Structures are given as C-alpha cells and as structure tokens.
C-alpha positions as CSV (number, residue, x, y, z in Angstrom):
1,M,123.8,121.2,138.5
2,L,123.4,117.4,138.0
3,C,126.2,115.3,136.7
4,A,125.7,111.6,136.1
5,G,122.8,111.6,138.6
6,Y,124.8,113.2,141.5
7,L,124.7,116.7,142.9
8,T,128.0,118.5,142.4
9,A,129.7,120.8,144.9
10,Q,128.5,123.8,142.8
11,T,124.9,123.0,143.8
12,P,123.8,125.9,146.1
13,D,122.5,123.3,148.6
14,Y,126.0,121.8,149.1
15,H,128.3,124.8,148.6
16,P,128.2,126.0,152.2
17,Q,128.9,122.5,153.5
18,V,131.8,122.1,151.1
19,I,133.3,125.4,152.1
20,A,132.9,124.4,155.8
21,G,134.6,121.1,155.2
22,V,137.5,122.7,153.4
23,D,137.9,125.2,156.2
24,Y,137.8,122.4,158.8
25,F,140.7,120.6,157.1
26,R,142.7,123.8,156.6
27,E,142.5,124.3,160.4
28,R,143.6,120.7,161.1
29,V,146.6,121.2,158.7
30,D,147.6,124.4,160.4
31,E,147.5,122.6,163.8
32,Q,149.4,119.5,162.7
33,L,152.0,120.9,160.3
34,P,154.4,121.9,163.1
35,L,154.2,118.4,164.5
36,V,155.0,116.8,161.2
37,E,157.9,119.2,160.6
38,D,159.3,118.2,164.0
39,L,159.0,114.5,163.0
40,I,160.9,115.2,159.8
41,I,163.7,117.1,161.5
42,C,164.3,114.7,164.4
43,P,165.9,111.8,162.4
44,K,168.1,114.3,160.6
45,N,169.4,115.5,164.0
46,G,170.3,112.0,165.1
47,G,167.0,110.5,166.2
48,F,164.5,111.0,168.9
49,I,165.7,112.1,172.4
50,Q,163.3,112.7,175.3
51,G,163.3,116.5,175.9
52,E,161.0,119.2,177.2
53,N,158.5,118.7,174.5
54,G,159.1,115.0,174.0
55,L,160.8,115.4,170.6
56,C,164.5,115.6,169.6
C-alpha cells in the first residue's frame, strides 16, 4: 500500500521488519522495567543508599 509516496508498515516487504523491531523493543522494556521501578521506589524510601545491588 502506498500512502503519500511512502511504503506503509502494512506493505508485505516491511511487515517482518516492523514486527522484529516491535519485538526488540518489547524485550528491552522487559529487561529495563525492574530497573526503572527501583529508581522510582528509592526516593520514596529515603534516597539512594549503597547496598548489595547498588540501589536503596
């Protein structure tokens, strides 16, 4: 499908790459979400204190 001269993500030639890209970022989110949650919790617990894992 062409839209304003550009191929869309629904074009069969790009669909596998789009799915692979989305899967890649889902994996990165799964890896990094626990780290972000720790960073949110630390200030609520009184700040950052050096511990076994370097947080709180």
